[in-house]
C-alpha positions in Angstrom: -8.7 14.4 -13.5 -9.9 17.7 -12.2 -11.5 20.1 -14.7 -8.8 22.0 -16.5 -8.6 24.5 -19.3 -6.5 24.3 -22.4 -4.0 26.7 -20.9 -4.0 25.2 -17.4 -3.7 21.5 -18.0 0.0 21.3 -17.0 -0.2 23.6 -13.9 0.3 22.2 -10.4 -2.8 21.1 -8.5 -4.3 23.8 -6.2 -3.6 23.3 -2.4 -7.3 22.7 -1.7 -7.4 19.5 -3.9 -7.1 16.3 -1.9 -4.9 13.7 -3.6 -5.2 10.1 -2.5 -3.4 6.9 -3.4 -5.7 3.8 -3.2 -4.1 0.4 -2.7 -6.3 -2.6 -3.2 -5.8 -6.3 -3.5 -8.2 -8.4 -5.5 -8.6 -12.1 -6.1 -10.5 -12.9 -9.3 -11.9 -9.4 -9.3 -13.1 -9.5 -5.7 -11.5 -7.1 -3.3 -9.9 -8.7 -0.3 -8.0 -5.8 1.1 -7.9 -2.0 0.5 -6.4 1.1 2.0 -6.3 4.8 1.0 -3.4 7.1 1.6 -3.5 10.9 1.7 -0.6 12.2 -0.3 0.1 15.2 2.0 0.4 12.8 5.0 2.7 10.5 2.9 4.8 13.6 2.1 5.2 14.3 5.8 6.1 10.7 6.5 8.7 10.7 3.7 10.2 13.9 5.1 10.3 12.5 8.6 11.8 9.1 7.8 12.2 8.3 4.1 13.7 4.9 4.5 11.0 3.7 6.9 8.2 5.1 4.7 9.7 3.4 1.6 10.1 0.1 3.5 6.5 0.2 4.6 5.3 1.0 1.1 7.4 -1.9 -0.3 5.5 -4.2 2.0 2.4 -3.6 -0.1 4.1 -5.5 -2.9 6.2 -8.0 -0.9 3.3 -9.2 1.3 1.0 -10.0 -1.6 3.8 -11.9 -3.3 4.8 -13.7 -0.1 1.1 -14.6 0.8 0.2 -15.7 -2.8 0.9 -19.4 -2.0 -0.1 -19.5 1.6 -3.2 -20.7 3.3 -5.6 -17.9 4.3 -4.4 -15.4 1.8 -6.5 -12.4 3.1 -5.4 -13.1 6.8 -1.9 -13.5 5.7 -1.9 -10.2 3.8 -3.5 -8.3 6.6 -1.0 -9.6 9.2 2.0 -9.1 6.9 1.2 -5.5 6.2 1.2 -4.8 9.9 4.5 -6.4 10.9 6.2 -7.9 7.9 5.5 -11.5 8.8 3.9 -13.8 6.2 1.9 -16.3 8.1 -0.6 -19.0 7.1 -4.1 -17.7 8.0 -2.4 -14.7 9.5 -1.0 -16.6 12.6 0.6 -19.9 11.7 4.0 -20.9 10.2 5.2 -17.3 10.1 8.2 -16.1 8.1 9.6 -12.6 7.9 9.7 -10.9 4.5 13.0 -11.1 2.7 14.9 -7.9 2.2 15.5 -8.4 -1.5 
């Protein structure tokens, strides 16, 4: 957290503070995939097309779940995040993510 005072701890963040969401996937503590998202950019994308932004964000959950039992987990996750297809090793036996 940024340095705050007793009287300022609940005030909004100043405009010059960069806020980032970090998404990472680890296997046994070893990182296999990571991304960082600027919150101001995400806010613009949500404003532009909320449904699409939420769909793309939900892929971050769905792809890891779909690739959990596939061959080539890391390749599968990388491919799936791009186009929503869970594929062994990122290119074989592809299946689209389920909507539910």
